[in-house]
PALUMMAR-760455 format. One record per residue (C-alpha): residue number from 1; x, y, z. Coordinates in pm, 1 decimal. Example, Ala and Ser with C-alpha at 12.3 -4.5 7.8 and 13.67 -1.06 7.14 Angstrom:
REM PALUMMAR-760455
+-----+----------+----------+----------+
!   i !       px !       py !       pz !
+-----+----------+----------+----------+
!   1 !   1230.0 !   -450.0 !    780.0 !
!   2 !   1367.0 !   -106.0 !    714.0 !
+-----+----------+----------+----------+
This chain:
REM PALUMMAR-760455
+-----+----------+----------+----------+
!   i !       px !       py !       pz !
+-----+----------+----------+----------+
!   1 !  21011.5 !   9845.4 !  14732.0 !
!   2 !  21149.8 !   9922.1 !  14374.2 !
!   3 !  21070.5 !   9548.5 !  14299.5 !
!   4 !  20700.6 !   9600.4 !  14405.4 !
!   5 !  20643.4 !   9913.9 !  14230.9 !
!   6 !  20759.7 !   9756.0 !  13907.9 !
!   7 !  20509.6 !   9472.1 !  13940.2 !
!   8 !  20223.0 !   9719.1 !  13981.5 !
!   9 !  20344.5 !   9908.4 !  13664.3 !
!  10 !  20378.5 !   9571.6 !  13472.5 !
!  11 !  20014.5 !   9470.4 !  13592.1 !
!  12 !  19865.7 !   9809.0 !  13482.8 !
!  13 !  20013.6 !   9771.9 !  13125.2 !
!  14 !  19901.3 !   9410.0 !  13087.7 !
!  15 !  19537.8 !   9504.9 !  13184.3 !
!  16 !  19523.3 !   9807.3 !  12939.7 !
!  17 !  19662.1 !   9579.6 !  12651.7 !
!  18 !  19368.0 !   9313.5 !  12746.9 !
!  19 !  19097.9 !   9579.4 !  12755.9 !
!  20 !  19218.4 !   9731.5 !  12421.0 !
!  21 !  19204.5 !   9374.5 !  12270.6 !
!  22 !  18849.6 !   9319.4 !  12387.9 !
!  23 !  18731.9 !   9645.8 !  12255.0 !
!  24 !  18894.4 !   9581.5 !  11909.8 !
!  25 !  18696.1 !   9244.5 !  11916.2 !
!  26 !  18369.3 !   9404.5 !  11992.3 !
!  27 !  18409.2 !   9643.7 !  11698.6 !
!  28 !  18485.7 !   9352.4 !  11457.0 !
!  29 !  18196.0 !   9190.4 !  11561.9 !
!  30 !  17975.4 !   9492.5 !  11510.1 !
!  31 !  18131.6 !   9539.1 !  11173.0 !
!  32 !  18041.7 !   9167.4 !  11078.4 !
!  33 !  17678.3 !   9209.8 !  11197.1 !
!  34 !  17632.3 !   9535.1 !  10999.1 !
!  35 !  17749.9 !   9358.7 !  10685.5 !
!  36 !  17520.3 !   9058.6 !  10745.9 !
!  37 !  17223.8 !   9302.5 !  10788.8 !
!  38 !  17332.6 !   9477.7 !  10446.6 !
!  39 !  17369.2 !   9161.9 !  10260.7 !
!  40 !  17010.4 !   9044.5 !  10380.2 !
!  41 !  16871.4 !   9384.7 !  10274.3 !
!  42 !  17021.6 !   9355.5 !   9935.0 !
!  43 !  16882.3 !   9012.9 !   9903.7 !
!  44 !  16543.5 !   9122.3 !  10001.7 !
!  45 !  16556.2 !   9399.0 !   9751.6 !
!  46 !  16575.4 !   9179.2 !   9471.2 !
!  47 !  16282.0 !   8974.2 !   9588.7 !
!  48 !  15884.7 !   9049.5 !   9558.5 !
!  49 !  15859.2 !   9081.9 !   9923.7 !
!  50 !  15843.6 !   9423.9 !  10092.7 !
!  51 !  16181.8 !   9538.7 !  10212.6 !
!  52 !  16279.2 !   9487.9 !  10580.2 !
!  53 !  16333.7 !   9817.4 !  10777.6 !
!  54 !  16487.2 !   9815.3 !  11121.1 !
!  55 !  16321.6 !  10056.7 !  11366.5 !
!  56 !  16465.4 !  10152.2 !  11711.3 !
!  57 !  16267.9 !   9995.3 !  12015.9 !
!  58 !  16061.2 !  10245.3 !  12226.9 !
!  59 !  15895.5 !  10173.5 !  12548.8 !
!  60 !  15534.5 !  10082.4 !  12524.7 !
!  61 !  15285.3 !  10371.9 !  12617.5 !
!  62 !  15032.4 !  10316.3 !  12886.7 !
!  63 !  14674.0 !  10241.0 !  12748.9 !
!  64 !  14424.7 !  10529.9 !  12757.4 !
!  65 !  14096.7 !  10446.2 !  12943.5 !
!  66 !  13782.0 !  10463.9 !  12702.2 !
!  67 !  13598.3 !  10703.4 !  12950.2 !
!  68 !  13913.7 !  10908.4 !  13013.7 !
!  69 !  13844.5 !  11278.8 !  13023.7 !
!  70 !  14078.7 !  11546.0 !  12885.8 !
!  71 !  14238.4 !  11298.7 !  12636.0 !
!  72 !  14265.9 !  11440.4 !  12291.7 !
!  73 !  14370.4 !  11203.0 !  12011.6 !
!  74 !  14552.1 !  11374.0 !  11725.2 !
!  75 !  14453.2 !  11273.5 !  11377.1 !
!  76 !  14721.1 !  11240.7 !  11107.6 !
!  77 !  14774.8 !  11567.9 !  10917.1 !
!  78 !  14701.5 !  11405.4 !  10576.4 !
!  79 !  14361.3 !  11270.4 !  10698.1 !
!  80 !  14060.3 !  11473.1 !  10603.1 !
!  81 !  13737.4 !  11505.3 !  10779.3 !
!  82 !  13475.4 !  11269.3 !  10607.5 !
!  83 !  13126.7 !  11440.9 !  10562.6 !
!  84 !  12868.1 !  11287.7 !  10802.8 !
!  85 !  12654.6 !  11028.5 !  10607.3 !
!  86 !  12308.1 !  11174.3 !  10505.3 !
!  87 !  12017.7 !  11058.2 !  10695.1 !
!  88 !  11777.1 !  10868.6 !  10479.7 !
!  89 !  11469.9 !  11081.4 !  10373.6 !
!  90 !  11145.2 !  10971.3 !  10553.5 !
!  91 !  10943.3 !  10744.4 !  10329.8 !
!  92 !  10626.9 !  10919.3 !  10163.9 !
!  93 !  10380.0 !  10712.0 !  10017.4 !
!  94 !  10245.1 !  10882.7 !   9718.6 !
!  95 !   9850.0 !  10936.3 !   9737.6 !
!  96 !   9686.0 !  10694.2 !   9509.6 !
!  97 !   9393.5 !  10790.6 !   9299.1 !
!  98 !   9059.9 !  10679.8 !   9422.5 !
!  99 !   9078.6 !  10305.1 !   9427.9 !
! 100 !   8784.5 !  10098.3 !   9357.8 !
! 101 !   8696.3 !   9913.3 !   9679.7 !
! 102 !   8675.9 !   9535.6 !   9686.9 !
! 103 !   8343.8 !   9392.4 !   9594.4 !
! 104 !   8179.4 !   9258.1 !   9919.7 !
! 105 !   8100.7 !   8900.9 !   9943.2 !
! 106 !   7743.9 !   8744.1 !   9943.6 !
! 107 !   7727.7 !   8705.0 !  10312.8 !
! 108 !   7857.6 !   8905.5 !  10600.0 !
! 109 !   7936.0 !   8665.2 !  10883.0 !
! 110 !   8001.2 !   8338.6 !  10695.4 !
! 111 !   8100.8 !   8208.0 !  10355.8 !
! 112 !   7803.2 !   8089.0 !  10135.4 !
! 113 !   7707.8 !   7720.0 !  10182.1 !
! 114 !   7614.0 !   7507.8 !   9877.7 !
! 115 !   7248.7 !   7444.8 !   9842.6 !
! 116 !   7119.3 !   7164.8 !  10053.4 !
! 117 !   6932.7 !   6878.6 !   9880.8 !
! 118 !   6601.3 !   6794.2 !   9959.9 !
! 119 !   6541.8 !   6565.4 !  10267.1 !
! 120 !   6403.6 !   6207.9 !  10212.7 !
! 121 !   6053.5 !   6329.8 !  10304.7 !
! 122 !   6096.9 !   6621.6 !  10049.6 !
! 123 !   6010.8 !   6879.8 !  10315.3 !
! 124 !   6218.3 !   7203.9 !  10318.8 !
! 125 !   6485.7 !   7191.5 !  10592.9 !
! 126 !   6802.4 !   7430.3 !  10649.9 !
! 127 !   7154.5 !   7320.1 !  10686.4 !
! 128 !   7263.4 !   7327.9 !  11044.9 !
! 129 !   7549.6 !   7553.1 !  11118.8 !
! 130 !   7869.4 !   7353.5 !  11173.5 !
! 131 !   8074.8 !   7661.9 !  11298.1 !
! 132 !   8172.3 !   7995.6 !  11153.4 !
! 133 !   8350.8 !   7941.7 !  10820.4 !
! 134 !   8443.7 !   8311.2 !  10799.2 !
! 135 !   8809.5 !   8361.8 !  10876.1 !
! 136 !   8842.5 !   8743.4 !  10948.3 !
! 137 !   9165.0 !   8929.8 !  10908.5 !
! 138 !   9267.3 !   9255.7 !  11063.8 !
! 139 !   9020.7 !   9538.7 !  11046.8 !
! 140 !   9055.6 !   9733.2 !  10730.7 !
! 141 !   9241.8 !  10058.4 !  10744.1 !
! 142 !   9151.7 !  10342.3 !  10507.8 !
! 143 !   9426.3 !  10414.8 !  10232.3 !
! 144 !   9537.2 !  10765.1 !  10127.6 !
! 145 !   9290.6 !  10889.9 !   9856.9 !
! 146 !   9025.1 !  10607.2 !   9924.5 !
! 147 !   8660.4 !  10754.9 !   9936.0 !
! 148 !   8363.1 !  10602.0 !  10117.1 !
! 149 !   8577.2 !  10424.2 !  10369.9 !
! 150 !   8616.1 !  10551.0 !  10734.5 !
! 151 !   8825.0 !  10384.9 !  11002.1 !
! 152 !   8986.2 !  10461.8 !  11321.8 !
! 153 !   9148.5 !  10350.2 !  11651.7 !
! 154 !   9025.4 !  10372.1 !  12021.1 !
! 155 !   9205.2 !  10427.1 !  12329.3 !
! 156 !   9164.3 !  10324.3 !  12685.1 !
! 157 !   8964.2 !  10623.1 !  12783.3 !
! 158 !   8608.3 !  10667.4 !  12703.3 !
! 159 !   8535.3 !  10867.8 !  12415.8 !
! 160 !   8292.5 !  10954.1 !  12137.6 !
! 161 !   8393.4 !  11061.8 !  11781.5 !
! 162 !   8130.8 !  11177.3 !  11521.5 !
! 163 !   8182.8 !  11240.1 !  11161.1 !
! 164 !   7971.8 !  11323.7 !  10857.9 !
! 165 !   7882.2 !  11067.5 !  10606.9 !
! 166 !   8018.9 !  11097.9 !  10244.9 !
! 167 !   7763.0 !  10907.9 !  10019.9 !
! 168 !   7867.5 !  10714.2 !   9701.7 !
! 169 !   7625.3 !  10762.8 !   9408.7 !
! 170 !   7275.8 !  10610.4 !   9428.6 !
! 171 !   6993.8 !  10622.9 !   9643.6 !
! 172 !   7060.1 !  10308.2 !   9840.7 !
! 173 !   7407.6 !  10262.3 !  10033.1 !
! 174 !   7529.7 !   9940.7 !  10190.2 !
! 175 !   7758.0 !   9967.4 !  10464.7 !
! 176 !   8011.9 !   9694.6 !  10552.3 !
! 177 !   8125.1 !   9745.1 !  10925.5 !
! 178 !   8420.1 !   9578.6 !  11087.6 !
! 179 !   8529.3 !   9610.1 !  11447.0 !
! 180 !   8736.5 !   9478.3 !  11721.0 !
! 181 !   8781.3 !   9582.5 !  12098.7 !
! 182 !   8913.6 !   9488.1 !  12426.2 !
! 183 !   8636.1 !   9697.5 !  12602.2 !
! 184 !   8339.1 !   9817.7 !  12433.5 !
! 185 !   8254.6 !   9982.3 !  12088.2 !
! 186 !   7937.3 !  10075.1 !  11919.2 !
! 187 !   7866.1 !  10258.4 !  11589.6 !
! 188 !   7539.3 !  10434.7 !  11557.1 !
! 189 !   7386.4 !  10664.3 !  11276.9 !
! 190 !   7283.8 !  11011.3 !  11368.9 !
! 191 !   7054.5 !  11276.5 !  11220.6 !
! 192 !   7198.3 !  11629.6 !  11281.3 !
! 193 !   7071.0 !  11907.1 !  11086.1 !
! 194 !   6982.4 !  12259.6 !  11168.3 !
! 195 !   6622.6 !  12174.5 !  11262.5 !
! 196 !   6657.2 !  11802.1 !  11358.7 !
! 197 !   6871.0 !  11605.1 !  11576.0 !
! 198 !   6812.0 !  11260.7 !  11624.5 !
! 199 !   6988.6 !  10925.0 !  11754.0 !
! 200 !   6918.9 !  10584.8 !  11600.3 !
! 201 !   6991.4 !  10237.3 !  11697.2 !
! 202 !   7340.6 !  10104.3 !  11676.8 !
! 203 !   7458.9 !   9939.5 !  11364.5 !
! 204 !   7729.6 !   9723.9 !  11537.9 !
! 205 !   7802.6 !   9672.0 !  11922.7 !
! 206 !   8076.2 !   9492.0 !  12086.4 !
! 207 !   8119.0 !   9451.1 !  12465.9 !
! 208 !   8348.2 !   9150.7 !  12518.0 !
! 209 !   8755.7 !   9145.7 !  12547.4 !
! 210 !   8935.6 !   9104.8 !  12233.9 !
! 211 !   8604.4 !   9055.0 !  12032.6 !
! 212 !   8585.9 !   9064.7 !  11637.5 !
! 213 !   8281.5 !   9125.2 !  11443.4 !
! 214 !   8155.8 !   9243.4 !  11124.3 !
! 215 !   7807.9 !   9328.1 !  10995.5 !
! 216 !   7652.1 !   9447.6 !  10667.9 !
! 217 !   7365.0 !   9680.9 !  10666.2 !
! 218 !   7186.6 !   9948.0 !  10446.9 !
! 219 !   7218.6 !  10311.3 !  10535.9 !
! 220 !   6928.8 !  10566.9 !  10428.1 !
! 221 !   7011.8 !  10916.2 !  10318.6 !
! 222 !   6826.3 !  11060.1 !  10624.8 !
! 223 !   7132.7 !  10965.4 !  10833.0 !
! 224 !   7393.1 !  11251.2 !  10825.6 !
! 225 !   7673.0 !  11135.4 !  11051.4 !
! 226 !   7800.9 !  10821.4 !  11226.2 !
! 227 !   7873.8 !  10831.7 !  11595.8 !
! 228 !   8166.4 !  10589.7 !  11733.8 !
! 229 !   8132.4 !  10543.6 !  12104.5 !
! 230 !   8412.7 !  10333.1 !  12277.1 !
! 231 !   8622.1 !  10258.8 !  12570.6 !
! 232 !   8936.8 !  10027.1 !  12558.8 !
! 233 !   9181.1 !   9966.2 !  12279.0 !
! 234 !   9002.3 !   9875.7 !  11948.8 !
! 235 !   8976.0 !   9940.1 !  11570.5 !
! 236 !   8679.7 !   9998.1 !  11348.6 !
! 237 !   8609.6 !  10041.5 !  10965.7 !
! 238 !   8299.8 !  10147.6 !  10800.1 !
! 239 !   8313.1 !  10108.4 !  10408.9 !
! 240 !   8024.1 !  10214.9 !  10184.1 !
! 241 !   7900.2 !  10079.8 !   9860.8 !
! 242 !   7642.7 !  10145.0 !   9603.1 !
! 243 !   7379.2 !   9877.3 !   9536.4 !
! 244 !   7548.9 !   9814.7 !   9196.3 !
! 245 !   7861.1 !   9682.6 !   9375.9 !
! 246 !   7704.4 !   9401.4 !   9575.5 !
! 247 !   7605.3 !   9037.1 !   9485.1 !
! 248 !   7268.4 !   8990.6 !   9316.9 !
! 249 !   6997.9 !   8768.6 !   9452.3 !
! 250 !   6914.8 !   8527.5 !   9187.3 !
! 251 !   6815.2 !   8156.0 !   9190.9 !
! 252 !   6849.0 !   7975.1 !   9498.1 !
! 253 !   7119.0 !   8122.6 !   9757.7 !
! 254 !   7200.7 !   7972.2 !  10097.8 !
! 255 !   7419.0 !   8120.5 !  10387.9 !
! 256 !   7451.9 !   8245.1 !  10738.8 !
! 257 !   7421.9 !   8553.3 !  10926.6 !
! 258 !   7299.1 !   8892.3 !  10845.7 !
! 259 !   7351.4 !   9008.5 !  10468.0 !
! 260 !   7228.6 !   9240.6 !  10191.9 !
! 261 !   7180.9 !   9138.5 !   9858.4 !
! 262 !   7091.5 !   9319.4 !   9539.9 !
! 263 !   6758.0 !   9271.8 !   9342.3 !
! 264 !   6830.4 !   9375.6 !   8985.4 !
! 265 !   6520.5 !   9254.8 !   8808.4 !
! 266 !   6280.3 !   9506.6 !   8686.5 !
! 267 !   6012.2 !   9293.3 !   8694.7 !
! 268 !   5803.8 !   9154.4 !   9005.8 !
! 269 !   5946.7 !   8829.9 !   9160.8 !
! 270 !   5867.0 !   8623.0 !   9450.8 !
! 271 !   6113.2 !   8532.7 !   9719.8 !
! 272 !   6061.7 !   8237.1 !   9926.8 !
! 273 !   6257.7 !   8321.4 !  10249.4 !
! 274 !   6359.9 !   8037.1 !  10500.1 !
! 275 !   6542.8 !   8165.5 !  10806.5 !
! 276 !   6619.0 !   7988.0 !  11130.5 !
! 277 !   6715.9 !   8244.5 !  11423.7 !
! 278 !   6574.0 !   8360.3 !  11765.3 !
! 279 !   6472.9 !   8673.1 !  11585.6 !
! 280 !   6519.5 !   8768.0 !  11227.9 !
! 281 !   6381.7 !   9001.5 !  10964.4 !
! 282 !   6377.8 !   9051.3 !  10575.2 !
! 283 !   6307.5 !   9364.3 !  10425.4 !
! 284 !   6271.6 !   9477.5 !  10060.4 !
! 285 !   6413.3 !   9825.8 !  10014.5 !
! 286 !   6312.3 !  10001.1 !   9686.1 !
! 287 !   6557.0 !  10150.3 !   9449.0 !
! 288 !   6441.5 !  10486.4 !   9541.4 !
! 289 !   6612.5 !  10436.4 !   9881.1 !
! 290 !   6289.7 !  10456.3 !  10092.7 !
! 291 !   6209.6 !  10189.1 !  10338.0 !
! 292 !   5848.0 !  10086.8 !  10315.6 !
! 293 !   5681.5 !  10085.7 !  10646.4 !
! 294 !   5557.7 !   9753.0 !  10777.1 !
! 295 !   5379.2 !   9609.7 !  10457.8 !
! 296 !   5310.6 !   9934.9 !  10306.3 !
! 297 !   5418.2 !  10114.1 !   9991.3 !
! 298 !   5728.7 !  10347.1 !   9939.5 !
! 299 !   5548.8 !  10577.9 !   9703.9 !
! 300 !   5670.1 !  10437.6 !   9377.0 !
! 301 !   5408.3 !  10310.7 !   9113.7 !
! 302 !   5303.5 !   9954.5 !   9142.1 !
! 303 !   5333.1 !   9739.4 !   8855.0 !
! 304 !   5029.3 !   9581.1 !   8683.4 !
! 305 !   4899.3 !   9263.4 !   8865.7 !
! 306 !   5079.9 !   9348.5 !   9208.9 !
! 307 !   4859.2 !   9386.0 !   9505.1 !
! 308 !   4835.6 !   9723.0 !   9649.0 !
! 309 !   4981.5 !   9617.1 !   9990.1 !
! 310 !   5242.5 !   9342.8 !   9875.2 !
! 311 !   5435.7 !   9152.7 !  10141.8 !
! 312 !   5764.6 !   9347.2 !  10115.7 !
! 313 !   5894.9 !   9216.5 !  10444.1 !
! 314 !   5865.9 !   8970.0 !  10730.8 !
! 315 !   5962.8 !   8990.8 !  11120.2 !
! 316 !   5971.7 !   8650.8 !  11270.0 !
! 317 !   6121.5 !   8441.6 !  11568.9 !
! 318 !   6243.7 !   8084.4 !  11530.0 !
! 319 !   6232.3 !   7894.0 !  11215.5 !
! 320 !   5981.4 !   8031.4 !  10974.3 !
! 321 !   5953.7 !   8042.7 !  10600.5 !
! 322 !   5753.0 !   8337.2 !  10427.1 !
! 323 !   5712.4 !   8429.7 !  10063.5 !
! 324 !   5780.0 !   8799.8 !   9994.9 !
! 325 !   5707.8 !   9002.0 !   9675.9 !
! 326 !   5964.2 !   9224.9 !   9522.6 !
! 327 !   5791.1 !   9449.8 !   9254.1 !
! 328 !   6100.1 !   9631.9 !   9123.7 !
! 329 !   6473.4 !   9680.1 !   9161.8 !
! 330 !   6607.9 !   9726.9 !   9487.7 !
! 331 !   6785.4 !   9527.9 !   9783.7 !
! 332 !   6708.1 !   9276.9 !  10027.1 !
! 333 !   6823.6 !   9339.4 !  10372.3 !
! 334 !   6820.4 !   9006.4 !  10601.4 !
! 335 !   6910.3 !   9046.2 !  10965.9 !
! 336 !   6948.9 !   8746.7 !  11208.5 !
! 337 !   7048.7 !   8724.8 !  11574.5 !
! 338 !   7351.6 !   8527.8 !  11533.2 !
! 339 !   7631.4 !   8473.4 !  11258.7 !
! 340 !   7569.4 !   8112.8 !  11259.5 !
! 341 !   7198.3 !   8137.0 !  11194.6 !
! 342 !   7119.9 !   7962.6 !  10855.2 !
! 343 !   6898.3 !   8088.8 !  10584.8 !
! 344 !   6798.7 !   7999.7 !  10223.3 !
! 345 !   6657.5 !   8254.5 !   9954.5 !
! 346 !   6489.5 !   8121.2 !   9642.4 !
! 347 !   6366.9 !   8366.7 !   9370.1 !
! 348 !   6080.9 !   8275.1 !   9146.7 !
! 349 !   5895.8 !   8457.1 !   8875.3 !
! 350 !   5592.6 !   8613.0 !   9021.0 !
! 351 !   5281.4 !   8420.4 !   8916.6 !
! 352 !   5038.7 !   8676.4 !   9001.7 !
! 353 !   4760.6 !   8675.5 !   9290.5 !
! 354 !   4596.0 !   8331.3 !   9308.8 !
! 355 !   4234.2 !   8344.8 !   9174.4 !
! 356 !   3948.2 !   8285.5 !   9421.6 !
! 357 !   3744.9 !   7951.1 !   9380.4 !
+-----+----------+----------+----------+
């Protein structure tokens, strides 16, 4: 019994000695590791690299859903709230002074064609139209500060829009009209005064989908307003010019479609007018702005040697050649049925009325 108790006591003493030695060995190993870390830190401090810092490990936090509600994210105390970026101010285009409108071309619906040389038989013939040479761009829009130019857009619903005409200087005003539509659109002059209201024939009319058209014509000052009647998406433009802003009729000119040309010679001249169209007209309009009725007079004095009823215009169908007489300055208004209808104009000095034999 005593022997057994002594064995137990001896075993307990040996176990305590073994445990104490293990603990002492662990402490030595920890000291060695700490010394190694310190040596590494000292070595790193002498280099250009950032110092190594040991941080106690922590458990990773669970991610916050992007759409989580009731979750506030604290900002660092040192961070200051940055002011919101200022919104850019809306761009405002300065109103430009009254610009000078571009000079209109010699023809409205096509580019001028070179003069056709005489045929082998020497008889006058017109150059056949080989298709429209005019490539129209978008319908012009009125710019800020621009005078004598009216433009607008049309919607799906049927609508009428009437506006007063602002006239440029001079008794004769030439209108360059451009329009496009996916429905129908017409622009007509109106006379609307206190004691007179009258509608006039349309200056331009479109009725097919997506059509683009242009025309040049003369407006007289007895018109007071323009009326735009439309249905369907479209655009329109009316730009007015004085007679001194359009091209002059001089020598021999060829082209296609309706046009207006200036007659600036103050002496009587003859104009050989050769046109091929299902229906066409050519009218001389005096600088006074009055359109003579038929072959009559406008009321201005007739120069010496000119007949009392000079041929100031022609209204024909098919191909025809007529010689007109322009007694003074003014404009020639030429109208054809189609933009591709050809014409030739030749201005000659007026030789006077042929003497009877």
